[in-house]
DOVEX-583924 format. One line per 2 residues: number of its first residue (from 1); for each residue x, y, z of N, C-alpha, C. Coordinates in nm, 3 decimals, decimal comma. Example, Ala and Ser with C-alpha at 12.3 -4.5 7.8 and 13.67 -1.06 7.14 Angstrom:
2
1 = 1,319 -0,569 0,780 1,230 -0,450 0,780 1,320 -0,330 0,780 | 1,285 -0,225 0,708 1,367 -0,106 0,714 1,290 0,003 0,787
This chain:
306
1 = 12,920 7,350 -12,868 12,898 7,256 -12,977 13,007 7,266 -13,082 | 13,045 7,388 -13,120 13,150 7,403 -13,220 13,278 7,333 -13,174
3 = 13,306 7,337 -13,044 13,427 7,272 -12,993 13,422 7,122 -13,017 | 13,303 7,060 -13,002 13,294 6,916 -13,023 13,314 6,880 -13,168
5 = 13,268 6,964 -13,260 13,289 6,938 -13,402 13,436 6,955 -13,437 | 13,499 7,057 -13,381 13,642 7,076 -13,404 13,721 6,957 -13,351
7 = 13,683 6,908 -13,235 13,751 6,792 -13,178 13,734 6,671 -13,267 | 13,613 6,653 -13,319 13,587 6,540 -13,408 13,674 6,549 -13,532
9 = 13,689 6,669 -13,585 13,770 6,688 -13,705 13,917 6,654 -13,678 | 13,965 6,689 -13,559 14,103 6,659 -13,523 14,125 6,509 -13,510
11 = 14,025 6,439 -13,455 14,035 6,294 -13,443 14,042 6,230 -13,580 | 13,956 6,277 -13,670 13,955 6,223 -13,806 14,087 6,249 -13,876
13 = 14,141 6,369 -13,858 14,269 6,403 -13,921 14,381 6,313 -13,868 | 14,376 6,284 -13,738 14,480 6,203 -13,676 14,476 6,058 -13,723
15 = 14,360 6,014 -13,777 14,348 5,875 -13,822 14,373 5,860 -13,970 | 14,420 5,967 -14,036 14,466 5,950 -14,173 14,389 6,025 -14,279
17 = 14,285 6,102 -14,245 14,213 6,179 -14,346 14,296 6,299 -14,384 | 14,317 6,319 -14,513 14,395 6,433 -14,559 14,304 6,536 -14,620
19 = 14,351 6,661 -14,627 14,267 6,768 -14,677 14,256 6,761 -14,827 | 14,137 6,802 -14,877 14,114 6,807 -15,021 14,030 6,926 -15,052
21 = 14,025 6,966 -15,178 13,944 7,080 -15,218 13,815 7,036 -15,278 | 13,730 7,135 -15,317 13,604 7,106 -15,382 13,631 7,041 -15,516
23 = 13,544 6,946 -15,555 13,566 6,873 -15,678 13,462 6,908 -15,782 | 13,492 6,878 -15,905 13,395 6,893 -16,013 13,368 6,755 -16,069
25 = 13,266 6,744 -16,158 13,230 6,614 -16,213 13,342 6,552 -16,294 | 13,430 6,633 -16,352 13,534 6,578 -16,437 13,670 6,574 -16,369
27 = 13,675 6,602 -16,239 13,803 6,598 -16,167 13,777 6,553 -16,025 | 13,757 6,424 -16,005 13,724 6,371 -15,873 13,848 6,317 -15,805
29 = 13,854 6,330 -15,672 13,970 6,279 -15,600 13,967 6,128 -15,588 | 14,076 6,071 -15,543 14,079 5,928 -15,517 13,984 5,894 -15,404
31 = 13,929 5,772 -15,402 13,839 5,733 -15,294 13,906 5,744 -15,157 | 13,826 5,770 -15,055 13,877 5,781 -14,919 13,877 5,644 -14,853
33 = 13,982 5,615 -14,778 13,987 5,491 -14,702 13,904 5,508 -14,576 | 13,810 5,418 -14,553 13,721 5,427 -14,437 13,800 5,399 -14,309
35 = 13,803 5,498 -14,222 13,878 5,483 -14,097 13,793 5,425 -13,984 | 13,659 5,417 -14,006 13,567 5,365 -13,907 13,575 5,443 -13,777
37 = 13,606 5,571 -13,787 13,604 5,658 -13,670 13,475 5,737 -13,671 | 13,401 5,731 -13,565 13,273 5,801 -13,557 13,280 5,908 -13,449
39 = 13,232 6,027 -13,481 13,227 6,133 -13,382 13,104 6,114 -13,294 | 13,081 6,208 -13,207 12,963 6,203 -13,120 12,854 6,298 -13,169
41 = 12,864 6,345 -13,291 12,772 6,447 -13,342 12,639 6,386 -13,384 | 12,530 6,438 -13,328 12,396 6,404 -13,371 12,348 6,515 -13,463
43 = 12,329 6,482 -13,590 12,306 6,581 -13,696 12,165 6,570 -13,753 | 12,097 6,685 -13,765 11,965 6,691 -13,827 11,970 6,791 -13,943
45 = 11,926 6,747 -14,060 11,921 6,834 -14,178 11,776 6,871 -14,207 | 11,752 7,002 -14,223 11,618 7,053 -14,250 11,625 7,142 -14,375
47 = 11,516 7,150 -14,450 11,518 7,241 -14,563 11,427 7,201 -14,678 | 11,446 7,268 -14,792 11,364 7,249 -14,911 11,440 7,171 -15,017
49 = 11,398 7,183 -15,143 11,456 7,100 -15,249 11,603 7,128 -15,274 | 11,650 7,250 -15,245 11,791 7,281 -15,266 11,879 7,210 -15,163
51 = 11,816 7,160 -15,058 11,885 7,074 -14,962 11,855 6,927 -14,987 | 11,731 6,898 -15,027 11,689 6,758 -15,049 11,756 6,697 -15,171
53 = 11,772 6,775 -15,280 11,838 6,725 -15,399 11,753 6,636 -15,487 | 11,635 6,684 -15,532 11,547 6,598 -15,613 11,614 6,548 -15,741
55 = 11,605 6,414 -15,757 11,647 6,343 -15,879 11,798 6,339 -15,900 | 11,875 6,366 -15,793 12,019 6,341 -15,799 12,042 6,195 -15,760
57 = 12,084 6,113 -15,855 12,114 5,973 -15,824 11,994 5,899 -15,769 | 12,014 5,830 -15,657 11,911 5,748 -15,596 11,833 5,828 -15,492
59 = 11,700 5,816 -15,500 11,615 5,886 -15,404 11,589 5,799 -15,281 | 11,585 5,863 -15,164 11,539 5,795 -15,044 11,387 5,781 -15,049
61 = 11,335 5,682 -14,982 11,191 5,656 -14,987 11,126 5,673 -14,850 | 11,185 5,754 -14,765 11,133 5,768 -14,628 11,104 5,915 -14,593
63 = 11,002 5,976 -14,652 10,904 5,923 -14,746 10,942 5,952 -14,890 | 10,878 5,881 -14,980 10,908 5,893 -15,121 10,876 6,032 -15,176
65 = 10,772 6,093 -15,125 10,722 6,219 -15,180 10,809 6,340 -15,156 | 10,918 6,327 -15,081 11,007 6,441 -15,057 11,116 6,454 -15,162
67 = 11,131 6,353 -15,249 11,235 6,356 -15,353 11,369 6,394 -15,292 | 11,410 6,314 -15,194 11,533 6,341 -15,117 11,643 6,247 -15,164
69 = 11,753 6,303 -15,209 11,862 6,223 -15,264 11,952 6,165 -15,156 | 12,011 6,050 -15,189 12,114 5,993 -15,102 12,247 6,065 -15,120
71 = 12,253 6,155 -15,217 12,376 6,231 -15,243 12,351 6,381 -15,235 | 12,267 6,423 -15,142 12,250 6,567 -15,119 12,359 6,617 -15,025
73 = 12,368 6,747 -15,004 12,479 6,797 -14,922 12,471 6,750 -14,777 | 12,350 6,732 -14,718 12,350 6,676 -14,582 12,415 6,538 -14,574
75 = 12,394 6,455 -14,678 12,454 6,321 -14,677 12,606 6,328 -14,686 | 12,657 6,417 -14,773 12,801 6,436 -14,780 12,856 6,486 -14,647
77 = 12,789 6,583 -14,586 12,838 6,639 -14,460 12,836 6,534 -14,350 | 12,729 6,454 -14,343 12,722 6,347 -14,244 12,835 6,247 -14,263
79 = 12,866 6,217 -14,389 12,975 6,125 -14,421 13,109 6,183 -14,377 | 13,137 6,305 -14,419 13,268 6,364 -14,392 13,291 6,394 -14,244
81 = 13,184 6,422 -14,170 13,198 6,447 -14,026 13,193 6,317 -13,945 | 13,161 6,204 -14,012 13,148 6,075 -13,942 13,058 6,088 -13,820
83 = 12,937 6,137 -13,843 12,846 6,166 -13,733 12,801 6,040 -13,662 | 12,753 6,058 -13,538 12,701 5,946 -13,462 12,559 5,911 -13,504
85 = 12,482 6,015 -13,545 12,349 5,991 -13,600 12,319 6,100 -13,702 | 12,238 6,063 -13,802 12,210 6,153 -13,914 12,063 6,141 -13,953
87 = 11,988 6,247 -13,929 11,846 6,250 -13,961 11,821 6,357 -14,065 | 11,774 6,318 -14,182 11,750 6,411 -14,292 11,600 6,422 -14,314
89 = 11,544 6,539 -14,283 11,400 6,562 -14,304 11,377 6,670 -14,409 | 11,479 6,701 -14,489 11,460 6,796 -14,598 11,353 6,743 -14,692
91 = 11,277 6,835 -14,754 11,168 6,791 -14,839 11,145 6,892 -14,950 | 11,142 6,843 -15,073 11,122 6,931 -15,188 10,989 7,005 -15,176
93 = 10,992 7,134 -15,208 10,876 7,225 -15,205 10,844 7,276 -15,065 | 10,927 7,244 -14,965 10,898 7,288 -14,829 10,912 7,439 -14,814
95 = 10,827 7,497 -14,730 10,837 7,636 -14,688 10,870 7,639 -14,540 | 10,893 7,757 -14,486 10,921 7,765 -14,343 10,802 7,716 -14,260
97 = 10,680 7,727 -14,313 10,562 7,678 -14,241 10,569 7,527 -14,221 | 10,635 7,457 -14,314 10,644 7,311 -14,306 10,746 7,264 -14,203
99 = 10,818 7,357 -14,143 10,906 7,321 -14,033 10,824 7,284 -13,909 | 10,703 7,338 -13,898 10,625 7,324 -13,775 10,493 7,251 -13,791
101 = 10,454 7,217 -13,913 10,325 7,153 -13,937 10,340 7,043 -14,041 | 10,249 6,946 -14,044 10,255 6,842 -14,147 10,251 6,903 -14,286
103 = 10,326 6,843 -14,378 10,338 6,895 -14,513 10,277 6,798 -14,614 | 10,202 6,852 -14,708 10,152 6,772 -14,819 10,259 6,768 -14,927
105 = 10,306 6,648 -14,960 10,414 6,632 -15,057 10,359 6,629 -15,200 | 10,449 6,629 -15,298 10,405 6,637 -15,437 10,328 6,514 -15,481
107 = 10,343 6,401 -15,412 10,270 6,279 -15,448 10,137 6,266 -15,374 | 10,101 6,370 -15,299 9,974 6,370 -15,228 9,981 6,318 -15,087
109 = 10,090 6,254 -15,050 10,106 6,206 -14,913 10,145 6,319 -14,819 | 10,153 6,289 -14,692 10,193 6,390 -14,593 10,314 6,341 -14,515
111 = 10,390 6,437 -14,468 10,504 6,407 -14,382 10,500 6,503 -14,265 | 10,559 6,463 -14,154 10,547 6,540 -14,031 10,629 6,667 -14,030
113 = 10,607 6,752 -13,930 10,685 6,876 -13,916 10,834 6,845 -13,907 | 10,914 6,919 -13,979 11,057 6,892 -13,979 11,119 6,912 -13,841
115 = 11,067 7,005 -13,765 11,128 7,033 -13,635 11,113 6,916 -13,538 | 11,023 6,822 -13,568 11,007 6,706 -13,480 11,133 6,619 -13,478
117 = 11,219 6,635 -13,578 11,344 6,557 -13,581 11,448 6,609 -13,484 | 11,429 6,732 -13,437 11,526 6,796 -13,347 11,492 6,759 -13,203
119 = 11,595 6,734 -13,124 11,577 6,702 -12,982 11,685 6,771 -12,900 | 11,676 6,754 -12,771 11,776 6,812 -12,682 11,914 6,752 -12,705
121 = 11,919 6,634 -12,767 12,047 6,568 -12,795 12,110 6,613 -12,926 | 12,039 6,692 -13,005 12,090 6,735 -13,135 12,209 6,829 -13,118
123 = 12,317 6,801 -13,191 12,438 6,883 -13,183 12,453 6,978 -13,301 | 12,402 6,936 -13,416 12,421 7,013 -13,539 12,294 7,012 -13,621
125 = 12,255 7,131 -13,669 12,139 7,145 -13,758 12,181 7,229 -13,878 | 12,150 7,180 -13,999 12,162 7,265 -14,117 12,021 7,297 -14,164
127 = 12,002 7,422 -14,205 11,870 7,470 -14,246 11,883 7,547 -14,376 | 11,828 7,491 -14,482 11,829 7,559 -14,612 11,687 7,577 -14,661
129 = 11,630 7,694 -14,640 11,488 7,713 -14,667 11,459 7,861 -14,689 | 11,342 7,890 -14,745 11,299 8,029 -14,763 11,260 8,063 -14,906
131 = 11,319 7,991 -15,003 11,294 8,024 -15,142 11,153 7,994 -15,190 | 11,085 7,901 -15,122 10,947 7,869 -15,159 10,845 7,955 -15,088
133 = 10,886 8,027 -14,985 10,794 8,116 -14,915 10,746 8,226 -15,011 | 10,619 8,258 -15,003 10,559 8,362 -15,089 10,568 8,328 -15,238
135 = 10,606 8,203 -15,271 10,620 8,166 -15,412 10,736 8,234 -15,481 | 10,841 8,269 -15,405 10,953 8,345 -15,461 11,023 8,267 -15,572
137 = 11,059 8,143 -15,546 11,134 8,065 -15,645 11,052 8,048 -15,773 | 10,926 8,009 -15,759 10,841 7,992 -15,878 10,827 8,123 -15,953
139 = 10,819 8,233 -15,880 10,808 8,364 -15,943 10,931 8,397 -16,025 | 11,048 8,364 -15,973 11,172 8,392 -16,046 11,182 8,307 -16,173
141 = 11,135 8,183 -16,167 11,137 8,099 -16,285 11,041 8,154 -16,391 | 10,923 8,196 -16,348 10,826 8,251 -16,444 10,879 8,378 -16,509
143 = 10,957 8,455 -16,436 11,011 8,581 -16,491 11,101 8,557 -16,612 | 11,155 8,437 -16,624 11,244 8,407 -16,736 11,168 8,374 -16,865
145 = 11,039 8,350 -16,854 10,962 8,309 -16,970 10,935 8,426 -17,063 | 10,938 8,397 -17,192 10,918 8,501 -17,293 10,784 8,571 -17,274
147 = 10,787 8,703 -17,272 10,666 8,781 -17,261 10,610 8,793 -17,121 | 10,675 8,729 -17,023 10,624 8,734 -16,887 10,646 8,871 -16,825
149 = 10,550 8,913 -16,743 10,565 9,035 -16,666 10,622 8,996 -16,530 | 10,738 9,048 -16,498 10,806 9,009 -16,374 10,778 9,110 -16,263
151 = 10,706 9,071 -16,158 10,675 9,162 -16,047 10,796 9,179 -15,955 | 10,898 9,245 -16,005 11,025 9,255 -15,932 11,008 9,317 -15,795
153 = 10,933 9,427 -15,787 10,918 9,495 -15,659 10,852 9,405 -15,555 | 10,748 9,331 -15,597 10,679 9,243 -15,504 10,769 9,127 -15,462
155 = 10,839 9,069 -15,558 10,930 8,960 -15,524 11,041 9,006 -15,430 | 11,091 9,126 -15,452 11,194 9,179 -15,364 11,142 9,203 -15,223
157 = 11,020 9,256 -15,215 10,958 9,279 -15,083 10,936 9,147 -15,010 | 10,891 9,044 -15,085 10,870 8,913 -15,023 11,003 8,852 -14,978
159 = 11,107 8,869 -15,059 11,238 8,815 -15,022 11,286 8,875 -14,890 | 11,261 9,003 -14,870 11,304 9,068 -14,746 11,228 9,012 -14,624
161 = 11,104 8,968 -14,645 11,023 8,916 -14,535 11,076 8,782 -14,483 | 11,153 8,714 -14,565 11,202 8,582 -14,527 11,295 8,590 -14,405
163 = 11,360 8,703 -14,386 11,453 8,717 -14,272 11,384 8,686 -14,140 | 11,266 8,741 -14,121 11,193 8,718 -13,997 11,154 8,572 -13,979
165 = 11,119 8,507 -14,088 11,080 8,366 -14,080 11,200 8,278 -14,049 | 11,316 8,310 -14,104 11,437 8,234 -14,075 11,480 8,256 -13,930
167 = 11,472 8,380 -13,885 11,504 8,407 -13,745 11,415 8,326 -13,652 | 11,285 8,325 -13,680 11,192 8,248 -13,597 11,227 8,099 -13,600
169 = 11,261 8,049 -13,718 11,294 7,907 -13,731 11,415 7,871 -13,646 | 11,519 7,953 -13,654 11,640 7,924 -13,576 11,610 7,930 -13,427
171 = 11,533 8,028 -13,385 11,501 8,041 -13,242 11,421 7,920 -13,194 | 11,330 7,870 -13,276 11,252 7,753 -13,236 11,340 7,628 -13,232
173 = 11,435 7,618 -13,323 11,528 7,505 -13,322 11,614 7,508 -13,196 | 11,669 7,624 -13,165 11,758 7,634 -13,049 11,682 7,624 -12,916
175 = 11,552 7,651 -12,919 11,473 7,631 -12,798 11,463 7,482 -12,766 | 11,450 7,400 -12,870 11,444 7,255 -12,852 11,583 7,197 -12,828
177 = 11,682 7,249 -12,900 11,819 7,197 -12,891 11,913 7,312 -12,857 | 11,917 7,353 -12,731 11,993 7,473 -12,694 12,142 7,464 -12,715
179 = 12,197 7,342 -12,724 12,342 7,327 -12,741 12,381 7,303 -12,887 | 12,285 7,307 -12,978 12,315 7,274 -13,117 12,378 7,392 -13,190
181 = 12,471 7,359 -13,280 12,525 7,454 -13,376 12,428 7,455 -13,494 | 12,379 7,573 -13,530 12,284 7,584 -13,642 12,349 7,659 -13,757
183 = 12,348 7,598 -13,874 12,397 7,661 -13,996 12,280 7,689 -14,088 | 12,259 7,815 -14,123 12,162 7,852 -14,226 12,236 7,854 -14,359
185 = 12,189 7,776 -14,454 12,259 7,757 -14,581 12,195 7,842 -14,690 | 12,274 7,929 -14,751 12,224 8,014 -14,857 12,212 7,940 -14,990
187 = 12,149 8,005 -15,086 12,130 7,947 -15,219 12,246 7,984 -15,310 | 12,288 7,890 -15,396 12,394 7,922 -15,494 12,339 8,007 -15,607
189 = 12,429 8,065 -15,685 12,389 8,134 -15,807 12,329 8,031 -15,904 | 12,208 8,056 -15,947 12,146 7,971 -16,047 12,166 8,031 -16,185
191 = 12,150 8,162 -16,193 12,158 8,235 -16,320 12,284 8,319 -16,324 | 12,332 8,350 -16,442 12,453 8,433 -16,452 12,425 8,575 -16,405
193 = 12,522 8,635 -16,342 12,507 8,775 -16,298 12,533 8,871 -16,412 | 12,594 8,822 -16,518 12,616 8,902 -16,639 12,589 8,814 -16,761
195 = 12,527 8,872 -16,862 12,503 8,798 -16,986 12,393 8,695 -16,971 | 12,384 8,606 -17,069 12,283 8,500 -17,069 12,333 8,385 -17,157
197 = 12,250 8,283 -17,175 12,285 8,169 -17,260 12,158 8,097 -17,301 | 12,171 8,002 -17,392 12,054 7,929 -17,441 11,985 7,848 -17,332
199 = 12,062 7,804 -17,233 12,003 7,724 -17,126 11,903 7,803 -17,044 | 11,918 7,935 -17,043 11,827 8,020 -16,967 11,705 8,057 -17,051
201 = 11,728 8,097 -17,174 11,617 8,132 -17,262 11,558 8,268 -17,235 | 11,634 8,355 -17,173 11,589 8,492 -17,146 11,705 8,586 -17,169
203 = 11,674 8,711 -17,199 11,778 8,810 -17,227 11,847 8,855 -17,099 | 11,964 8,916 -17,118 12,038 8,968 -17,002 11,958 9,077 -16,932
205 = 11,880 9,152 -17,007 11,798 9,260 -16,948 11,692 9,202 -16,855 | 11,636 9,088 -16,895 11,535 9,022 -16,811 11,600 8,961 -16,687
207 = 11,719 8,903 -16,704 11,785 8,834 -16,593 11,835 8,928 -16,485 | 11,867 9,052 -16,520 11,920 9,145 -16,421 11,832 9,158 -16,298
209 = 11,703 9,192 -16,313 11,615 9,202 -16,197 11,596 9,070 -16,125 | 11,597 8,959 -16,200 11,578 8,828 -16,138 11,695 8,795 -16,045
211 = 11,817 8,818 -16,091 11,934 8,791 -16,007 11,940 8,888 -15,888 | 11,885 9,007 -15,906 11,880 9,103 -15,795 11,791 9,050 -15,683
213 = 11,676 8,994 -15,720 11,586 8,937 -15,620 11,651 8,818 -15,551 | 11,721 8,735 -15,628 11,790 8,620 -15,569 11,893 8,666 -15,467
215 = 11,961 8,776 -15,496 12,057 8,831 -15,400 11,989 8,882 -15,275 | 11,871 8,943 -15,291 11,796 8,991 -15,175 11,752 8,874 -15,087
217 = 11,716 8,762 -15,150 11,676 8,644 -15,072 11,792 8,595 -14,987 | 11,909 8,583 -15,046 12,025 8,538 -14,968 12,061 8,637 -14,857
219 = 12,050 8,765 -14,887 12,076 8,866 -14,783 11,977 8,852 -14,668 | 11,855 8,816 -14,701 11,752 8,796 -14,600 11,784 8,674 -14,513
221 = 11,831 8,567 -14,576 11,869 8,449 -14,499 11,984 8,482 -14,403 | 12,081 8,556 -14,453 12,194 8,594 -14,368 12,147 8,679 -14,250
223 = 12,058 8,774 -14,278 12,007 8,862 -14,173 11,932 8,783 -14,066 | 11,846 8,690 -14,109 11,771 8,609 -14,014 11,860 8,520 -13,931
225 = 11,961 8,462 -13,995 12,055 8,377 -13,922 12,129 8,457 -13,815 | 12,180 8,573 -13,854 12,257 8,656 -13,761 12,171 8,701 -13,643
227 = 12,046 8,739 -13,672 11,958 8,788 -13,565 11,931 8,681 -13,459 | 11,931 8,554 -13,503 11,901 8,446 -13,409 12,027 8,377 -13,356
229 = 12,145 8,425 -13,395 12,269 8,370 -13,344 12,319 8,247 -13,417 | 12,268 8,223 -13,538 12,314 8,110 -13,618 12,427 8,154 -13,711
231 = 12,498 8,058 -13,765 12,600 8,085 -13,866 12,536 8,079 -14,004 | 12,598 8,146 -14,099 12,544 8,150 -14,235 12,647 8,095 -14,332
233 = 12,605 8,002 -14,418 12,691 7,946 -14,520 12,661 8,018 -14,651 | 12,754 8,101 -14,695 12,733 8,190 -14,809 12,769 8,118 -14,939
235 = 12,669 8,055 -15,001 12,694 7,985 -15,127 12,695 8,080 -15,247 | 12,633 8,195 -15,233 12,636 8,293 -15,341 12,780 8,337 -15,367
237 = 12,858 8,352 -15,261 12,995 8,402 -15,274 13,085 8,304 -15,347 | 13,063 8,174 -15,329 13,155 8,075 -15,386 13,104 8,013 -15,516
239 = 12,979 8,042 -15,552 12,922 7,977 -15,671 12,933 8,062 -15,797 | 12,995 8,179 -15,788 13,015 8,262 -15,907 13,092 8,182 -16,012
241 = 13,041 8,183 -16,135 13,105 8,106 -16,240 13,061 7,962 -16,247 | 12,964 7,924 -16,162 12,912 7,787 -16,161 12,761 7,785 -16,185
243 = 12,708 7,892 -16,242 12,565 7,901 -16,270 12,528 7,813 -16,389 | 12,401 7,817 -16,428 12,349 7,728 -16,531 12,416 7,750 -16,666
245 = 12,476 7,865 -16,688 12,542 7,895 -16,815 12,688 7,852 -16,818 | 12,736 7,792 -16,711 12,879 7,760 -16,699 12,919 7,629 -16,766
247 = 12,826 7,563 -16,832 12,853 7,438 -16,904 12,917 7,334 -16,810 | 13,038 7,288 -16,840 13,100 7,184 -16,760 13,131 7,224 -16,617
249 = 13,134 7,354 -16,589 13,160 7,402 -16,453 13,033 7,431 -16,375 | 12,918 7,408 -16,437 12,791 7,441 -16,373 12,762 7,350 -16,254
251 = 12,717 7,410 -16,145 12,674 7,334 -16,027 12,524 7,311 -16,028 | 12,454 7,374 -16,122 12,309 7,361 -16,127 12,267 7,309 -16,264
253 = 12,155 7,237 -16,265 12,100 7,183 -16,389 12,029 7,293 -16,467 | 12,012 7,271 -16,595 11,940 7,364 -16,680 11,790 7,343 -16,673
255 = 11,717 7,388 -16,774 11,571 7,384 -16,768 11,509 7,247 -16,792 | 11,589 7,147 -16,836 11,534 7,014 -16,863 11,535 6,928 -16,738
257 = 11,428 6,849 -16,721 11,427 6,746 -16,617 11,523 6,636 -16,660 | 11,618 6,600 -16,575 11,717 6,498 -16,607 11,723 6,398 -16,492
259 = 11,652 6,288 -16,509 11,648 6,186 -16,404 11,789 6,138 -16,374 | 11,823 6,132 -16,247 11,955 6,092 -16,204 12,054 6,206 -16,195
261 = 12,020 6,320 -16,257 12,109 6,436 -16,256 12,055 6,543 -16,162 | 11,938 6,595 -16,189 11,878 6,698 -16,103 11,746 6,744 -16,163
263 = 11,665 6,807 -16,081 11,544 6,875 -16,127 11,584 7,002 -16,202 | 11,497 7,058 -16,284 11,530 7,182 -16,354 11,570 7,294 -16,258
265 = 11,677 7,363 -16,293 11,727 7,477 -16,217 11,751 7,442 -16,069 | 11,803 7,323 -16,046 11,838 7,278 -15,911 11,982 7,226 -15,911
267 = 12,044 7,218 -15,793 12,184 7,172 -15,787 12,201 7,029 -15,835 | 12,314 7,005 -15,902 12,357 6,871 -15,937 12,445 6,818 -15,823
269 = 12,499 6,698 -15,840 12,578 6,639 -15,732 12,703 6,722 -15,703 | 12,763 6,782 -15,806 12,882 6,864 -15,779 12,846 6,989 -15,700
271 = 12,724 7,042 -15,722 12,677 7,154 -15,641 12,655 7,114 -15,497 | 12,605 6,992 -15,475 12,585 6,943 -15,339 12,719 6,923 -15,268
273 = 12,817 6,871 -15,341 12,950 6,857 -15,280 13,006 6,994 -15,241 | 12,979 7,094 -15,325 13,031 7,228 -15,297 12,969 7,285 -15,170
275 = 12,838 7,265 -15,151 12,772 7,313 -15,029 12,829 7,242 -14,907 | 12,841 7,110 -14,917 12,895 7,034 -14,804 13,037 7,077 -14,770
277 = 13,115 7,109 -14,873 13,252 7,156 -14,850 13,253 7,285 -14,771 | 13,169 7,381 -14,809 13,164 7,509 -14,738 13,115 7,491 -14,596
279 = 13,015 7,407 -14,576 12,964 7,382 -14,440 13,071 7,316 -14,354 | 13,141 7,218 -14,410 13,248 7,149 -14,336 13,357 7,248 -14,296
281 = 13,397 7,334 -14,389 13,501 7,432 -14,359 13,456 7,525 -14,247 | 13,331 7,567 -14,252 13,282 7,660 -14,151 13,277 7,595 -14,014
283 = 13,243 7,467 -14,010 13,231 7,397 -13,883 13,366 7,360 -13,822 | 13,462 7,324 -13,906 13,587 7,268 -13,856 13,710 7,354 -13,879
285 = 13,700 7,448 -13,972 13,819 7,525 -14,009 13,913 7,447 -14,098 | 13,870 7,329 -14,145 13,953 7,243 -14,229 13,882 7,216 -14,361
287 = 13,958 7,170 -14,460 13,899 7,121 -14,584 13,863 6,973 -14,567 | 13,750 6,930 -14,624 13,715 6,788 -14,615 13,793 6,706 -14,716
289 = 13,795 6,577 -14,698 13,841 6,486 -14,801 13,721 6,460 -14,891 | 13,717 6,526 -15,005 13,600 6,523 -15,092 13,585 6,387 -15,159
291 = 13,466 6,332 -15,155 13,437 6,202 -15,212 13,341 6,216 -15,329 | 13,342 6,116 -15,417 13,256 6,121 -15,535 13,110 6,112 -15,498
293 = 13,079 6,021 -15,406 12,941 6,002 -15,360 12,938 6,010 -15,208 | 12,818 6,036 -15,154 12,802 6,042 -15,009 12,777 5,901 -14,955
295 = 12,853 5,863 -14,855 12,837 5,729 -14,798 12,842 5,734 -14,645 | 12,744 5,800 -14,582 12,741 5,793 -14,436 12,716 5,650 -14,391
297 = 12,770 5,613 -14,277 12,754 5,478 -14,224 12,605 5,445 -14,213 | 12,559 5,337 -14,276 12,416 5,302 -14,267 12,364 5,291 -14,124
299 = 12,454 5,254 -14,031 12,412 5,239 -13,892 12,374 5,371 -13,826 | 12,418 5,483 -13,883 12,389 5,613 -13,821 12,273 5,685 -13,890
301 = 12,228 5,632 -14,004 12,122 5,698 -14,080 11,987 5,666 -14,019 | 11,915 5,769 -13,975 11,782 5,751 -13,915 11,680 5,755 -14,027
303 = 11,601 5,647 -14,041 11,497 5,643 -14,142 11,370 5,709 -14,088 | 11,313 5,796 -14,167 11,194 5,871 -14,125 11,067 5,798 -14,162
305 = 10,968 5,811 -14,080 10,838 5,751 -14,108 10,759 5,844 -14,199 | 10,696 5,787 -14,301 10,615 5,868 -14,393 10,478 5,896 -14,332
């Protein structure tokens, strides 16, 4: 499978796509000329809100309750790889259990198991999940609140358990799609590893244990991916200096809900571009031509039934 993605990248390069680096909101590259070259890659995106991209730009409505953006990293990756088909079943608030069973969405509706989108024809799967298991993400947010008691030991123990769940998920995906390349996508830095700021509202002493648990979660994702033979996209390594305290360089939103920008403490569009860039590099060994918005060919986008 990796060979087919590499071949697709070479075809795209030969038709005029030039290499570009990761972009920020205030330094975007020139628009890309559409070459109308499509690879043979059938791509399925699975995951939680850090993959779905709640409230970034325009939301997809298939189904509405997943708060899935048209400009999340799977959409950018599908665009840059010029895939033959693109199925996005990421859903905000999803846990690993929702990969295999119907999920109740935040609007009360239900959506089917994410793994149902995978088939024997699937060539590429991205999986960004685990932070909602055991209530880890919600626990980390609560730890930042004034006067809160942070159960660091329990959160750390739960974070370590995610490795087994990720390993199981990858194995179940590859059982259905044995030829697929699977990328497990890690979480970016949300909070600063040193110091603090008004956007966080907690002291550096409080944040230390919280960022430690976040690191354990990413280590767990890496461990699970490796155990099942998947690749790991290390967003923690590249997101240093882009946390919520980074102001104009931040890849994540602060504590306020900002319609069109992002949910609280979730990636913004520049964070999504950064994830897609790392995934593209890992798949092809090349830099993508970074675009301002994601524009996969409408003909390749598979609409999901709610």
